[in-house]
C-alpha positions in Angstrom: 0.1 0.1 0.2 1.4 3.4 -0.9 2.6 5.5 2.1 0.1 8.4 1.4 -2.8 5.8 1.6 -1.5 4.3 4.9 -1.3 7.9 6.6 -4.9 8.5 5.5 -6.0 5.2 7.0 -4.3 5.8 10.3 -6.9 6.5 12.9 -5.9 9.0 15.6 -7.8 10.7 18.3 -9.0 14.5 18.3 -7.4 16.3 20.9 -10.3 18.7 20.7 -13.1 16.2 21.3 -11.7 12.8 22.1 -13.4 11.0 19.2 -11.5 8.9 16.7 -10.8 10.2 13.1 -8.6 9.4 10.0 -5.3 11.2 10.0 -5.8 12.1 6.5 -9.2 13.7 7.3 -7.8 16.0 10.2 -8.1 19.8 9.6 -6.4 22.7 10.6 -8.2 25.9 11.9 -6.9 28.8 13.9 -3.8 26.8 15.3 -5.9 23.8 16.1 -5.5 20.1 14.6 -9.1 18.9 14.8 -11.5 16.2 13.5 -14.1 17.0 10.6 -16.8 17.4 13.3 -14.8 19.8 15.4 -13.7 21.7 12.3 -17.2 22.2 11.1 -18.3 23.5 14.7 -15.2 25.8 15.1 -15.7 27.3 11.6 -19.4 28.2 12.4 -18.6 29.7 15.7 -15.8 31.8 14.3 -17.7 32.9 11.1 -21.3 32.9 12.6 -23.1 31.1 9.8 -23.6 27.5 8.7 -20.9 25.4 7.1 -22.6 24.6 3.7 -20.0 22.8 1.8 -20.0 18.8 1.7 -16.2 18.3 1.9 -16.5 17.0 5.5 -18.9 14.3 4.6 -18.1 10.7 4.5 -17.6 7.8 6.9 -16.0 8.2 10.4 -14.0 5.7 12.1 -15.4 3.9 15.3 -13.7 3.6 18.6 -13.6 -0.2 18.0 -11.5 0.3 14.7 -9.1 2.9 16.4 -8.6 0.0 19.2 -7.6 -2.6 16.3 
């Protein structure tokens, strides 16, 4: 498997909410490296409007997958 794919599939824990996320799906916003759910929430809090794009959609890893 190519190294880039391996990094995307690695599951890490978001330091903001404590939930699992794929490393390749983590986002940076205002100095925070967060999962897609936290990114959406922080973006909405900072911009005072709804996040309307679909780039954060897709499957999320489960805690069971993280423990494997």
